[in-house]
MILOKOL-98792 format. One line per field, with one value per residue: residue number from 1; x, y, z of N, C-alpha, C in turn. Coordinates in Angstrom, 2 decimals. Layout:
// MILOKOL-98792
seq = NUM/...
n.u = X/...
n.v = Y/...
n.w = Z/...
ca.u = X/...
ca.v = Y/...
ca.w = Z/...
c.u = X/...
c.v = Y/...
c.w = Z/...
//
This chain:
// MILOKOL-98792
seq = 1/2/3/4/5/6/7/8/9/10/11/12/13/14/15/16/17/18/19/20/21/22/23/24/25/26/27/28/29/30/31/32/33/34/35/36/37/38/39/40/41/42/43/44/45/46/47/48/49/50/51/52/53/54/55/56/57/58/59/60/61/62/63/64/65/66/67/68/69/70/71/72/73/74/75/76
n.u = -3.99/-6.15/-4.99/-2.68/-3.88/-5.23/-3.13/-1.47/-3.53/-3.78/-1.86/-1.38/-3.26/-1.45/0.58/-0.72/-1.64/0.52/0.85/0.54/2.61/3.56/4.54/2.89/3.91/4.85/2.88/1.34/3.16/3.36/1.27/0.63/2.60/1.66/-0.99/-0.44/0.75/-0.79/-2.63/-1.31/-0.19/-2.52/-3.51/-2.08/-2.88/-1.82/0.26/3.94/3.49/5.04/6.86/4.72/3.75/6.38/5.68/3.63/4.29/5.79/5.18/2.94/3.92/5.49/3.16/1.95/3.95/3.53/0.97/1.28/2.89/1.53/-0.67/0.85/1.33/-0.75/-2.56/-4.62
n.v = 29.61/27.91/25.46/25.10/25.01/23.05/20.86/21.51/19.76/17.31/16.32/16.49/14.55/12.14/12.38/12.03/9.21/7.90/7.46/5.09/3.51/5.19/6.01/7.45/9.95/11.02/10.79/12.99/14.67/14.90/15.36/18.07/19.65/18.95/20.29/22.58/24.02/23.74/25.63/28.04/28.35/28.43/31.49/33.06/34.12/33.75/35.50/35.44/31.93/29.98/30.80/31.16/28.65/27.17/28.45/27.80/24.86/24.60/26.21/24.15/21.56/22.48/22.56/20.18/18.45/20.02/18.88/16.18/16.32/17.20/15.05/13.10/13.86/13.73/12.93/10.50
n.w = -2.91/-2.21/-2.90/-1.28/0.95/1.11/0.15/3.01/4.20/3.07/3.52/6.74/7.21/5.95/7.54/10.38/9.90/10.17/12.92/14.27/15.66/17.67/20.67/23.76/24.39/22.44/20.33/21.50/21.38/18.24/17.10/18.34/17.51/13.75/14.27/15.12/13.24/10.94/12.14/12.50/9.53/8.85/9.64/8.94/6.66/3.83/3.52/4.39/4.44/5.40/7.28/9.34/9.69/10.18/13.34/14.26/14.30/16.28/18.74/18.71/19.22/21.45/23.10/22.86/24.33/26.88/27.85/27.48/30.04/32.15/32.06/32.77/35.51/37.01/39.54/39.17
ca.u = -4.24/-6.68/-4.27/-1.89/-4.80/-5.75/-1.88/-1.90/-4.57/-3.69/-0.13/-1.61/-3.67/-0.71/1.40/-1.22/-1.77/1.32/1.13/-0.42/3.52/4.16/4.09/1.71/4.27/5.39/2.00/1.02/3.89/3.49/-0.04/0.66/3.16/0.50/-2.48/0.21/1.52/-1.85/-3.31/-0.17/-0.56/-3.78/-3.41/-1.14/-3.49/-1.45/1.65/4.60/2.84/5.88/6.57/3.45/3.33/6.87/5.98/2.83/4.75/7.02/4.24/1.89/5.05/5.57/1.86/2.02/4.79/3.29/-0.02/1.95/3.62/0.06/-1.38/1.24/1.94/-2.16/-2.92/-5.43
ca.v = 30.13/27.09/24.68/25.42/24.28/20.95/19.98/21.01/18.80/15.87/16.27/16.27/13.43/11.15/11.90/11.34/7.84/6.68/7.78/4.14/2.93/5.71/6.45/8.29/11.29/11.19/11.26/14.10/15.92/15.06/16.11/19.17/19.83/19.29/21.13/23.89/23.95/24.24/27.02/28.94/28.51/29.70/32.35/34.04/35.02/33.83/36.22/34.57/31.33/29.09/31.40/30.75/27.37/26.92/28.76/27.06/23.97/24.86/25.85/22.99/20.46/22.59/22.09/18.74/18.33/20.22/18.20/15.16/15.93/17.30/13.91/11.92/13.94/13.57/11.81/9.53
ca.w = -1.09/-1.88/-3.41/0.17/2.35/0.70/0.54/4.23/4.86/3.42/4.38/7.97/7.24/5.81/8.90/11.65/10.12/10.60/14.68/15.14/16.52/18.47/22.23/24.05/24.84/20.84/19.70/21.61/20.81/16.69/16.62/18.56/15.78/13.14/14.45/15.53/11.54/9.82/12.62/12.26/7.98/8.21/10.42/8.52/5.62/2.54/3.92/5.49/5.56/5.99/8.89/10.28/9.80/11.58/14.23/14.74/14.84/17.37/19.74/18.75/20.03/23.42/23.83/23.39/25.69/28.23/28.01/28.28/31.10/32.58/32.27/33.81/36.76/37.32/40.46/39.27
c.u = -5.33/-6.16/-3.37/-2.88/-4.99/-4.15/-1.91/-2.57/-4.11/-2.28/-0.62/-2.08/-2.66/0.18/0.54/-1.51/-0.87/1.92/0.76/1.10/3.90/3.35/3.35/2.75/4.53/4.26/1.29/1.96/3.72/1.99/0.09/1.28/2.57/-0.61/-1.57/0.47/-0.14/-2.41/-2.16/-0.14/-1.66/-4.08/-2.78/-1.61/-2.82/0.08/2.44/4.38/3.95/6.62/6.11/3.07/4.67/6.45/5.13/3.05/5.40/6.02/3.37/2.77/4.98/4.48/1.56/2.60/4.01/2.20/0.17/2.46/2.41/-0.33/-0.44/1.43/0.14/-1.92/-3.71/-4.94
c.v = 28.07/25.72/24.28/24.76/22.92/20.37/20.13/19.79/17.88/15.44/15.68/14.69/12.15/11.04/11.48/10.02/6.83/7.03/6.29/3.79/4.09/5.69/7.51/10.02/11.87/11.51/12.81/15.29/16.34/15.84/17.23/19.97/20.20/20.48/22.27/24.69/24.63/25.45/27.89/29.07/29.15/30.82/33.08/34.50/34.95/34.86/35.66/32.75/29.88/29.54/30.84/29.05/26.79/27.03/28.16/25.80/23.97/25.13/25.12/21.94/20.90/22.25/21.11/18.14/18.56/19.29/16.68/14.82/16.21/15.73/12.59/12.49/14.17/12.18/10.53/8.63
c.w = -1.03/-1.74/-1.80/1.13/2.25/0.55/2.08/5.04/4.52/3.76/5.72/8.41/7.05/6.89/10.20/11.33/10.03/12.10/15.32/16.47/17.42/20.13/23.01/24.01/22.94/19.76/19.54/20.95/19.25/16.58/17.13/17.36/14.64/13.27/14.38/13.82/10.66/10.79/12.26/10.27/7.77/8.65/9.79/7.36/4.42/2.73/5.04/5.75/5.86/7.32/9.89/10.48/10.55/12.85/15.17/15.40/15.91/18.54/19.96/19.70/21.25/23.59/24.03/24.23/26.71/28.48/28.39/29.56/32.24/32.99/33.23/35.13/37.60/38.57/40.40/37.70
//
């Protein structure tokens, strides 16, 4: 379990370091997916780790999309 967490953290750091050329929407969606995958994997407690990460990534990406839409529609 400890190795899995270490791999997820290292992988997340590598993915996030490559986000410098993305626009705002891509960064929000990608960041949400990475954070969601990590939370989903950790919340399963070792059982169904990949399923938790996949569901978390999908929910995180959707959340990132909604955050981007919110900021685009803000009146200021």
